N, C-alpha and C positions, 0 to 999 in steps of 0.2 A: 504492499499500500503505499502512494507516495504521500507524505505529510509536508512537503513541501509547496507554499504557494504564496499568491503576492498577495498585499495590503486589501484589505477590502472595505472599508468605512472611510468616510469622506472628514468623521471625527470622532475621537475617541477621548470622552471624559471620566476621570476616575474620581469618585468619591469616597471617603472613610468616615466623615463624621457626619451623624445622625441628621443631624441641624440641618446643614446645608443640602444634604439628598434632600429628605421630606421637601425642603421650601422649593428647592428648584423643578422637583418632581410636580408638586403642587402648580407650580409658575406655568410650567408645560400644559398641563392639564385646564387652567382658567382659559388658555389661549386657544387651546385646539377649536379649529373650524369647521370639520369634517367631521371627524370619528376620534373615538378613544375606546382603545382593548386595557383591558386591566384583569391581569390572573395572578391570584397569591394565594401563598399556602393559609398563612393566618390574619384575619383580617377581622380585629376587637374594636367592639364599639367604645373606646374610650377618649380621651380629649385630641389626640392626634387621628383615631380613624373617624371623628364626629368630622374635621376639618377635610378628611377625603369623601366622604357624605355628603356634605355640603359642595364641592368643587364638581363632583361627579352631577348632582340634581341640576345644579347652576347650569352644566354642560348641556346635558340633557332638555333643560326648559327652552335654551336658546337655539335648540335645534341642530346639536351634534350627537350623532347614533354614537351610543355608549354601550357598551359590553361590559359584564362582569363577571369573571370565573374565580370560585373560592373552593374552596377544601370541605368536604363535610366534617372531616376530622379535625384538621388545623384550625378552625375556623366555628366548632362547633356551639361555642358559649351562644355566639352571634349571630350566627349567619340566617336563621328564619328572620328575624327583626332587622337584617341589613338588608336581607333581598326584597321585605315589603315595603320598608322605605323608599326604597331606590326604585322597584317596579312601579310605586303610584308615580313615582316623578318620570317616568317613561324610560326606565336604564332596563336594558335586557339582562337579566340575572340567572345566572344556571349555578348549581353547586356540583362539585366532582364527588358521585359515590357518598350521599348522604348515610349515615348511621343508619342502619335496618331498620331501629324502632322508629325513627322520624320520619314516619306514612306521610304527615304534614307537610315534607317537603320532596315527596317522592314526584311532584309534578313538575320541580325545577331540576329534575337530574338530566343528565345528558343524553342517557340511555333512551332510545326508543320503545324498549320492551313495554308490554302490556302490563297494569300493575299488579296483576299477580305475579308475575313472572320478576316482577324486582326485587322484592324481598331475599328470595335464595341468591340471585344475582348479587345483590350487596351483600350476601353474607360472605359468599365465594371471594370477592373483591376487596372485603374489609382492609386487607393489609396491605393494598396498593392504592397509593395518595397521590396528588398532584400536590406536588412539592417547588413546584416553579415560581417564580416572579418576574413577571415581563408586564410592563406598560408598552404601548405602542400609541402615539399622538399624529392622527394624521397622514399615519402611514409613512411619516418623514424621520420622526423622532423614537428612539425606543431606547427603554430602561430595564437592564440585568442586572440580577445582583442577589445578595443575601438578605436584604433589607424585607423584613413582614410590614404588614400594615398595623403596629402596635407600638406604644408608647414605651414597651420595655427595652427597646433599640437605643432610645435615649440614654445622654448622659445622665448621672444621678439627682447630678443637679436641677435637672428639668424633670424628675420623675421618673425617670427610668433607672434600666440594669446597669447602664454601661457596657452594651454590647460591641465587640469588635465587627465591624461589616466592612465589606468591599463589594461596589456597584459600579455599575459603568453606564455612561448617556453614550449611545452612537446615533451617527445620520449617517443618511446616503440612500442612495436607490435600493440597497442591498436590505434595507429595514424590509421592505415587503416581505423578504423570504420569512422573517420573524413573524410577521403577522398571517402567511400562508402556513405555518407551523400551528400558530394559535388556531385560526380555524378549523384545522384538521381534528383538534381535540373539542372545539365548540360545537364541530357537527359531527361528533361520534364517528369520526373517519379516520381513526390512526393508523390503521394498517393500510389506508389508500395511497394509492402513488408511487412512483420510482424512487428508489434510493441515488440520493445524487452525490458525488463525491465532494466531501466536507470540507468548506472552504470558510465559511462565516461563523456557525455556531454548531454547538453539538446539543440532539436532542435526542430523547430516548422516548418518545410517546406514543410509540408502535413496538413491537416486538421484533421487527426486522430492523428499525432504526435502533434499537435498545440493543440487539447483537453488534452492528456497524459501528457503533460507537463505541462500545467496550472492545473491541477489536483495534478500533483507530488508537485509544489511547494507549493500550497495551504497544502498537508499533511506535507512538511517540516516544515511550521511555525506551523501549530497545532501542531507539534509533537516535537517542538523547548522546548530546558529546560533550558539554562543559559542567550544565547542572541540572538540578532538578530540585525547586525550592517550593513548599508545600506549607501554604494557612488551611488547616483541619480543623473543623470543629468538632468534629466526631469521627474519632481515626480509629477503624476496626476496618481495615481493607480487606480485599479479597486475596484467597491465594495467589491469584494469576498478578495483582496489582503487588503483593509483597515481593513477591519473586521480582518483578519486572524491577522495584527498586533496588534490591539486593543486587541484581545482575549490574544493572547501571553502577550502582557504586564498585561494585570489581571490576568495571573497565574503566574506573579512573575520574567517573561522573562525579562531582559534587552532589550529596544529596542530603537537605537540608529539610526538615520538618518541625514545623511551629504547631502547637497543641495548647490548649487550654490548663492552666491548673484546677479551673476549674468548671465546670459546666452546668447550662441550664437544665438538662437532663442528668441527677442525682446519680445513677450509678455509672453513667458514661465514662469519668476518669479513670474507675476502678478499671474498665474493660482498655482504655487505652494504655495505660500504664501495663498492661499484661504484655504488650509488644516490645517494650523498651531495650529489656535485654539482648533479645534478638535481635533490633536492628543496631545494638552498639556494638555488639560483637562483630556486626559485620561491615564496621564504619560509619554506619548512617548516622549524623548529628542530628538529636532533637532537644528541642527548648522547648521550656513551658511560660507561656502569656500569664504574666502576674497583674496587671492591672484591671481586668474585668472580664467578661464571658466572650471567648474568643468564638464568635460565629462565621467567620469568613470562612469561603471555600474558593479558594483560589490556587492555580498554581503557574508556576513559570519554570518552561523546559528552554532553555538556551535563548533564543529570541522571539518567543511566542509566550503571550498570554493566557490563559484561560480562566474567567471570572464569570461567576453564575449561584445556581443554586445546589449544584451538585456536592455532597457529603464525600468523603472516602470511605463508604463503610457499605455493607450489605445491601442497605434498602437502596441507596443510590444507583445500586450495582445492579440489583437484580430484582427492585420491586417498584420504587417510586416513579414518577415521571418527572426530568430534570432538564433545566435548560442553561445553558454555559455561554459565552460568545468568545469567539479566537479575537486576541489582539496581537498588532504586531508594529504597531508606527514605534519609532525608537523613544520618543516620549513617555509612551505607554510601558514599554518595558523598563526604561530606567525608573520611572515612578516605581512601579512594582518593585524593582529589585532595591531599591533606598527604602520602602517602604518595610521590606522584610528584613534588612541588615539594621533598621531600627529598632524595630520590634522583637528581633531576636538577642539583641545586645542589650536590651533593657529586660528580659526574661531571664528564666533558669538555664543554664544548660545542664541537661540530666548526664550525671558519670555514673560508675558503678558505685560509688560512696552512696548517691541519691537512691539507686535502686536498691541497696543493702538496707536502707533504711525505712522503704517503705514499709508500712504496716502490714502485720500478717494477715489481718480480718481483709485488707485490701487487696492485697494478693491474691488471697483464697476467693471472693469476691468477683475480681476480676475474671480468675480462671474459670470457674462456676459460670458467670454471664455467657462466657465464649460459646458455650454449648449452645444457645439461643442466636450466636452471630448471624446466621440466615436471616435472621428479622429484625435486626438491631442496624 
């Protein structure tokens, strides 16, 4: 597989501060002329969510075609009331795989199955979620990254939990490709269409695209020449990914991984720690981010950057729908390089002494939870 490709986006602007990200995204939405599509895993009706609801409502009332897709598990608390309020303003709202017992939301589901077939379908598909974060405005501007619509991502000074996120705003004709990918999901046609060579973004919205995406990334690791630097919110890689990282390091590639010292998912830090010794013995450098909750999902391989929603865990690899964009402009790569160096230098470098001091209960918990890694 050929992984060499030209730059594709006219503009690539990276955001790592929640305030700036949400402010600019809301501004783009407020200036929309024709259309807005918004896809997110978590949409909460808090102070931040209220701003998005107001902006989407105002856009719809002035004639903009607005479509919102939210996940039935990630947004389970507020998805019903959000759908009602937005729907009353003319916004088209759909919910990806509502929880099986939320019969009141079945009419908002993507699937066209008859009502009596939806319950078994949602039970079977309960583990498959839409984890993507995407907004496309007027088919010209797209936002992709790790930010959900919840004030948890804001700094503690603004009532949040000080999440570490990375997102990108891209412009250009190729934004329409992201819009097309959204509509495959919206119209429940994820397995339709031909697979094209990946140049612009990484999507696993259908079975064939998932297989292709996974193979593509393994080829990227196989062909890495200088570096593989990873921001990983939930590090529990597949066996193929782990082998790819170790093999890259054995060829002399600089492999570094930044993980969180703590996680918004309580048990995940224990799982991540269970990989430390094996990585350290192979020469892979691991750093723990100390300042807040690391939620970024970003990879820097040589002179290409991958920014989006995909975690380095089995859920993203085998189950959830994810979306990442490929960056290649020199300024973008330099930004990601500098960001990683600063965060790693301010973090804690994992060594053998650190590993030996990990509490026994944490080690045992991590090893036990690995039994369930295909679902985590």
